[in-house]
C-alpha positions in Angstrom: 126.2 53.9 61.0 126.8 55.0 64.9 129.3 57.4 63.7 127.5 59.1 60.7 124.5 59.4 63.0 126.3 60.7 66.1 127.0 64.4 64.5 123.3 64.5 63.6 122.0 63.6 66.4 124.3 66.5 68.1 123.0 68.9 65.8 119.4 68.0 66.5 119.7 68.1 70.1 121.7 71.6 69.9 118.8 72.6 67.7 116.4 71.6 70.7 118.3 73.2 73.3 118.1 76.6 71.1 114.4 76.5 70.6 113.6 75.4 73.9 115.6 78.7 74.6 114.1 81.2 72.4 110.9 79.4 73.6 111.8 80.4 77.6 112.9 84.2 76.2 109.7 84.4 74.6 108.1 83.6 77.7 109.9 85.3 79.7 109.3 88.5 77.8 105.6 88.2 77.9 105.5 87.0 81.8 104.7 90.8 82.6 102.5 91.4 80.5 100.4 87.9 80.9 100.7 88.6 85.1 99.3 92.2 84.0 96.6 90.9 82.0 95.5 88.4 84.6 95.5 90.6 88.0 93.6 93.7 85.3 90.6 90.9 84.3 90.7 89.5 88.1 90.2 92.6 89.7 88.4 94.5 87.0 85.5 91.2 87.7 85.4 92.3 91.5 84.3 96.1 90.9 81.3 96.7 92.3 79.8 100.4 92.9 79.5 101.2 97.1 79.0 104.0 99.0 82.1 106.1 98.6 82.7 108.2 101.6 82.4 105.3 104.4 85.8 105.1 104.9 86.3 109.0 105.1 89.8 109.3 103.0 87.9 107.8 100.1 85.1 110.4 100.3 87.6 112.9 100.9 89.6 112.2 97.6 86.4 112.2 95.8 85.5 115.6 96.9 88.8 117.4 96.3 88.5 115.7 92.6 85.0 117.4 92.1 86.8 120.5 93.6 89.5 120.6 91.0 87.2 119.4 88.0 84.8 121.8 88.3 87.5 124.5 89.0 86.9 125.5 92.4 90.3 124.7 93.3 92.4 122.2 95.3 89.3 122.6 98.4 87.1 120.7 100.7 83.4 121.5 99.4 82.1 119.9 102.6 83.0 122.5 104.9 81.0 125.8 105.1 83.3 128.0 103.3 85.4 125.2 101.3 88.9 125.9 102.8 92.0 125.0 100.8 93.0 121.3 101.4 96.6 120.4 103.2 95.9 117.2 104.5 95.9 114.5 101.1 99.1 114.9 98.9 97.4 116.1 95.5 98.7 113.6 93.1 95.5 110.9 93.5 92.9 113.5 93.5 94.2 114.8 90.2 94.2 111.8 88.4 90.2 111.2 90.0 89.5 115.0 88.9 90.1 113.6 85.0 88.2 110.3 85.4 85.5 112.5 87.4 85.2 114.3 84.1 84.2 111.5 81.9 80.9 110.4 83.5 78.7 112.0 86.0 78.4 111.3 89.6 78.2 108.5 91.1 78.9 106.6 87.3 82.2 107.5 87.6 82.6 105.4 90.5 83.0 102.4 88.3 85.5 104.4 85.9 87.7 105.1 88.9 87.7 101.6 90.3 88.6 100.0 87.0 91.5 102.7 86.9 92.3 100.9 90.3 92.2 97.6 88.4 94.6 98.9 85.8 97.2 100.4 88.8 96.9 97.3 90.3 97.8 95.6 86.5 101.0 98.4 86.5 101.8 96.8 89.8 102.5 93.1 88.9 104.1 94.4 85.7 106.4 96.5 87.4 106.9 93.5 89.8 107.4 91.2 87.3 110.0 92.7 85.6 111.6 94.0 88.8 112.2 90.7 90.3 113.2 89.3 87.3 115.8 91.7 85.5 117.2 93.0 89.1 117.0 90.1 91.8 117.3 87.8 88.6 114.2 85.5 89.5 113.1 83.2 86.5 110.2 85.5 84.9 107.9 82.4 86.0 109.1 82.6 89.3 108.4 86.5 89.3 104.9 86.5 87.7 103.9 84.0 90.3 105.1 86.6 92.8 103.4 89.3 91.5 99.9 87.5 91.2 99.7 86.2 94.7 101.1 89.3 95.9 98.6 91.5 93.8 95.4 89.1 94.0 95.6 88.9 98.2 93.1 90.1 100.1 95.1 93.4 101.1 95.2 94.5 97.2 92.3 93.4 96.3 90.1 95.5 99.2 92.3 98.5 98.4 91.9 98.2 94.7 88.1 98.1 95.2 87.4 101.5 97.1 88.7 104.7 95.9 92.1 104.8 98.1 95.5 105.9 97.1 97.7 102.9 97.8 97.2 101.6 94.6 98.2 104.7 93.0 101.1 104.8 95.3 102.3 100.8 94.7 102.1 101.1 90.8 104.3 104.2 91.1 106.7 102.7 94.1 107.8 99.6 92.1 109.0 100.8 88.6 110.8 103.8 91.0 112.6 101.3 92.9 113.4 99.4 89.9 114.5 102.9 88.3 116.7 103.6 91.3 118.6 100.3 91.6 119.7 100.9 87.9 121.2 104.6 89.0 123.5 103.0 91.4 125.1 100.5 88.5 127.0 103.5 86.5 127.8 107.0 87.0 125.2 109.7 85.6 125.2 113.0 84.9 123.7 115.6 87.2 120.5 116.3 85.7 120.1 112.4 86.0 120.4 112.5 89.7 118.2 115.5 90.2 115.7 113.7 88.2 115.9 110.9 90.6 115.3 112.9 93.3 112.3 114.5 91.7 111.2 110.3 90.8 111.8 109.4 94.5 110.1 112.5 95.9 106.7 112.4 93.6 106.0 109.4 96.0 105.4 111.5 98.9 102.8 113.3 96.4 100.8 110.4 96.6 101.4 109.4 100.5 103.3 111.4 102.4 105.1 108.2 103.8 106.4 107.9 100.5 108.9 110.4 101.2 111.3 107.4 102.7 112.3 106.6 99.0 114.0 109.9 98.3 116.0 109.5 101.8 116.4 105.7 101.3 117.9 106.4 97.9 120.4 109.3 99.5 121.3 107.1 102.4 122.6 104.5 99.9 124.7 106.8 98.2 126.3 108.4 101.0 127.1 104.3 102.1 128.8 104.3 99.0 130.6 107.7 99.3 129.1 109.1 96.6 128.2 112.2 98.6 127.3 114.9 95.5 125.0 112.6 94.2 123.1 112.2 97.3 123.0 115.8 97.8 121.7 116.3 93.9 119.1 113.5 95.0 117.8 115.7 98.2 118.0 118.9 95.8 115.7 117.2 93.3 113.5 115.7 95.8 113.1 119.3 97.3 111.9 120.6 94.1 108.9 118.8 94.1 108.4 118.4 97.9 109.3 122.2 99.2 106.2 124.0 97.3 103.6 121.2 98.9 105.0 122.0 102.5 104.9 125.8 101.6 101.4 125.2 100.4 100.6 123.6 103.6 102.5 125.9 106.2 100.2 129.6 104.3 96.8 127.5 104.5 96.6 125.1 107.3 95.9 127.4 110.0 92.4 128.3 108.2 91.1 125.3 109.9 89.6 125.4 113.3 91.2 123.2 115.9 88.8 120.2 116.1 88.9 119.6 112.0 93.4 120.1 111.9 93.3 116.1 112.7 90.8 115.1 109.9 91.6 117.6 107.4 94.8 119.6 108.4 99.1 118.8 107.8 99.6 115.5 108.6 103.1 116.6 110.1 101.6 119.1 112.7 98.8 116.5 113.9 102.0 114.4 114.1 103.9 116.6 116.3 100.7 118.0 118.3 100.8 113.7 119.4 104.0 113.5 120.4 103.9 117.0 122.2 101.3 116.1 124.4 102.0 112.2 125.0 106.1 112.5 125.3 107.7 109.4 125.0 104.8 107.5 126.3 102.9 108.2 123.8 105.6 107.5 121.1 106.6 103.8 122.9 103.5 102.5 123.5 102.8 103.8 119.7 105.6 101.5 118.5 105.0 98.6 121.2 101.4 98.8 119.5 102.0 98.8 116.3 104.5 95.7 116.6 101.8 93.5 117.8 99.1 94.5 115.6 102.1 94.1 112.4 102.7 90.9 113.9 99.2 89.8 114.1 98.5 91.3 110.3 101.4 88.9 109.3 99.8 85.9 111.2 96.7 86.5 109.7 98.0 86.0 106.2 100.1 82.9 106.7 98.4 80.8 109.3 97.3 77.6 108.2 95.2 77.6 111.3 94.1 81.2 112.3 93.1 80.0 115.8 94.2 80.1 118.8 98.5 80.0 119.6 98.6 78.4 116.0 99.3 81.6 113.9 102.4 82.8 116.4 104.3 79.9 114.6 104.2 81.1 111.0 104.3 84.7 112.4 107.8 83.9 113.5 108.6 82.0 110.2 107.7 84.5 108.5 109.3 87.1 110.1 112.5 85.4 110.1 112.3 84.9 106.6 111.8 88.6 106.0 115.0 89.4 107.8 117.0 86.4 105.4 115.4 87.8 102.8 116.3 91.5 103.2 120.3 90.3 103.7 119.7 87.9 100.8 118.5 91.3 98.5 120.8 93.8 100.2 123.9 93.2 97.3 121.6 93.4 94.4 118.6 96.0 95.4 120.0 97.8 98.2 118.0 100.7 98.0 114.5 98.9 98.0 116.0 97.0 101.3 116.8 100.4 102.8 113.4 101.8 101.7 111.3 98.9 103.2 113.3 99.4 106.7 112.4 103.0 106.9 108.9 102.3 105.9 108.4 100.2 108.4 110.0 102.2 111.0 107.4 105.3 109.7 104.4 102.3 110.2 106.0 101.6 113.8 105.8 105.2 115.1 102.7 106.7 113.3 99.8 107.0 115.5 97.4 105.1 113.2 96.3 101.9 112.4 99.0 100.0 110.6 96.9 97.7 108.6 96.6 100.6 105.6 100.5 100.9 105.5 101.1 97.1 105.4 99.0 96.2 103.4 100.2 98.9 101.0 103.1 97.2 100.5 102.4 94.0 101.0 103.4 92.6 97.6 106.9 94.1 98.2 106.8 92.1 102.0 106.1 88.8 100.4 108.9 89.6 97.9 111.1 89.5 101.4 109.6 86.8 102.8 109.9 84.6 99.7 113.6 85.5 99.2 114.1 84.6 102.7 112.1 81.5 102.1 114.4 80.5 99.1 117.2 81.0 100.9 116.0 78.8 103.5 115.1 75.9 101.2 118.6 76.0 99.6 120.4 76.0 102.3 122.9 73.0 102.3 125.2 72.6 105.7 128.5 70.6 105.5 127.8 69.4 108.7 125.3 66.4 109.3 124.7 67.4 112.6 122.5 70.5 111.0 120.7 68.0 108.6 117.4 68.1 111.0 117.7 71.8 111.2 117.4 72.1 107.2 114.4 70.0 107.0 112.7 71.6 110.0 113.6 74.8 108.3 112.1 73.6 104.9 109.0 72.3 106.8 108.5 75.6 108.5 108.7 77.5 104.7 106.1 74.5 103.8 103.7 75.6 106.6 104.0 79.4 105.4 103.4 78.4 101.7 99.9 76.1 102.7 99.1 79.3 104.9 99.4 81.4 101.9 97.2 78.7 100.0 94.6 79.1 102.3 94.4 82.7 102.7 94.2 82.8 98.8 91.3 79.9 98.8 89.5 81.9 102.0 89.7 85.3 100.2 88.1 84.3 96.7 85.7 81.9 98.3 84.3 84.0 100.4 84.4 87.4 98.5 86.1 88.5 102.0 87.2 92.3 100.0 83.6 93.2 100.6 83.3 92.6 104.1 84.6 96.2 104.8 82.7 98.2 102.6 79.6 95.8 103.8 80.1 96.2 107.4 80.7 100.3 107.1 77.5 100.4 104.8 75.7 99.1 107.8 77.1 100.8 110.5 76.5 104.1 108.9 72.6 103.6 107.2 70.7 104.7 110.0 72.5 107.8 109.9 72.3 108.5 106.3 68.7 107.8 106.0 67.9 110.0 108.5 69.9 113.0 107.0 68.3 111.9 103.5 64.3 112.1 105.3 64.9 115.2 107.6 67.5 117.7 106.6 67.2 120.0 103.4 70.2 120.7 101.0 70.8 123.8 102.6 71.6 122.7 106.2 75.2 122.5 107.6 75.4 119.0 109.2 77.5 117.6 111.9 78.1 113.6 111.2 79.9 110.8 111.4 81.3 109.6 107.6 80.9 113.4 106.3 82.2 112.9 103.3 79.4 110.5 102.4 77.2 112.7 103.6 78.1 115.5 101.3 78.4 113.7 98.4 75.4 111.4 98.7 73.1 114.2 100.0 74.8 117.4 98.6 74.0 118.8 102.1 77.9 120.2 103.5 79.0 118.0 106.2 82.0 118.6 109.3 82.6 115.2 111.4 81.6 115.7 114.9 84.5 115.0 117.1 88.5 116.4 116.6 90.9 113.4 115.3 93.9 113.1 117.7 97.1 111.4 117.6 96.8 110.6 121.7 93.6 108.6 121.0 95.5 106.0 119.5 96.5 105.3 122.8 94.3 106.9 125.2 90.5 107.4 124.3 89.3 110.8 124.5 87.2 111.7 126.8 83.6 113.4 127.2 85.0 116.7 127.5 87.1 116.6 125.1 84.5 116.0 122.8 81.8 118.0 124.0 84.6 121.0 124.0 85.2 120.0 120.2 81.6 119.7 119.2 80.9 123.2 120.7 83.4 124.8 119.0 82.2 123.5 115.6 78.7 124.7 116.4 80.0 128.0 117.1 82.3 128.4 114.3 80.1 127.0 111.7 76.3 127.3 110.8 75.4 123.6 111.9 71.7 122.7 112.0 71.6 118.8 113.2 74.0 116.4 114.6 73.7 113.1 113.8 76.1 110.2 115.1 75.4 106.4 115.4 78.8 106.7 118.2 77.6 106.2 121.5 80.5 108.4 122.9 79.4 111.2 120.1 75.9 110.9 120.9 76.8 111.3 124.6 78.8 114.5 124.2 76.1 115.8 122.2 73.7 115.5 125.1 75.7 117.5 127.8 74.8 120.7 125.7 70.6 119.7 125.7 69.8 122.1 128.6 69.5 125.6 127.3 71.9 128.3 128.5 72.2 131.9 126.7 75.9 132.4 127.8 76.6 129.4 125.4 74.4 130.7 122.9 73.0 127.0 121.1 71.5 124.2 122.8 71.4 120.8 121.4 68.3 119.2 121.3 67.8 115.3 120.8 64.9 114.3 118.5 65.6 110.8 117.5 67.6 107.8 118.7 69.5 106.0 116.1 70.3 102.2 117.5 73.3 103.0 120.0 73.7 107.3 118.5 71.0 110.0 118.0 70.2 112.5 115.9 70.0 116.6 117.3 68.7 119.5 116.2 70.7 123.1 117.1 69.0 125.5 118.2 70.2 129.0 118.3 68.7 132.1 121.0 
């Protein structure tokens, strides 16, 4: 009896394994779509109208979109004379221009934010596929990583405002996957040029995306594929050289005080290094290292107070380094890209949170890969058993910190805090401008893109934005000189600010002067700032 039953049992067991394997394959095939669907559902459910322009960049993106959609070209409509735009790469404004036409402003903001939710879902889809197919993770593990990365505070905050980071990330992840696949087999010249164009296109979304083309070329050079590396560089140049020529031909139109906020990124950076020298560069790197460490600690700390966040920060950085070593054989372009991207982040004299948050899922990938390596480590020497258990406990501490961070994010709806705080700060100035100025007036004001979009007044910033101020605050004399140049250059009627230092600079022109050609008279107090009227002889 048992001899007769045995073959049947073996066959049944084999059939069960086949069913389980088939089910796993189907789940794996659907994992990217499930991750994308869940990401979109949550991201779309939290979007809300907000005063676009309170973060400056978001407002300028919308101004450029409006200009493109209405046939004015790539121009800053908020600045008198509508000069040609040279600061922001054109891909994201072009996308917004298409969406701008679907509904009148400000109703189209909802459409734009829904597009961000779609882009975030594309990121989750692409990351799940990339991690499972290229790195060999199980589909469920890859989807879990994608969900934790995209539904975290950094990405939810960026997706609920009109900023380009989510668009950049949605293109970056598939581009990385394609670059990794391009290394595995010989390709035609046309293919390598196309890969260079794909990598270079990231720089037309966010300028520092140029490091992807460099990363791919570096990996090819390391593999002694010199011709392919040159073709990749040539392909990226096909897209990037025209944009750089556009900048070179049009950037000088702007007066000096506007070039920091509206001119060339590279010119702004070089000007900072020229004036600040090595102390500027070294000081920027040290400050950004500190800020990046604090950002990582904040996301992974189980107890986010006192010195306790230092422990998970050190563990996370160690896991990140181990993860880079683990991923290097299967994803060398991704590892080189990550290193180059962090190098740019450290030397760039600007708050590093947007750089780090803009690639947060990739940072989590490195940390998770390192954590997996540590947990799977099995030392042969018994004397290292305690080290193994301590390492595993440290990884568990990181996981607990991530859970705490996600709980705090959703229970407190923390993604709305930046919008709420910025709106509260700028509200007095916006109320004053709406009540006391005419549509034909030119206004110097904080959050000038917001002023233009919501009141239709042409508006420019009150002070210059310089690279050196990242370490050394601007002096009152520097602010006053910039303000004077703007008042002389443009037919400014009012100066409105909620910033005490800007108000102090404006008060230096309260005394009438024939030689100066204008007077700035204070008319109202706005908290720590004030409203001023510009009079001319």
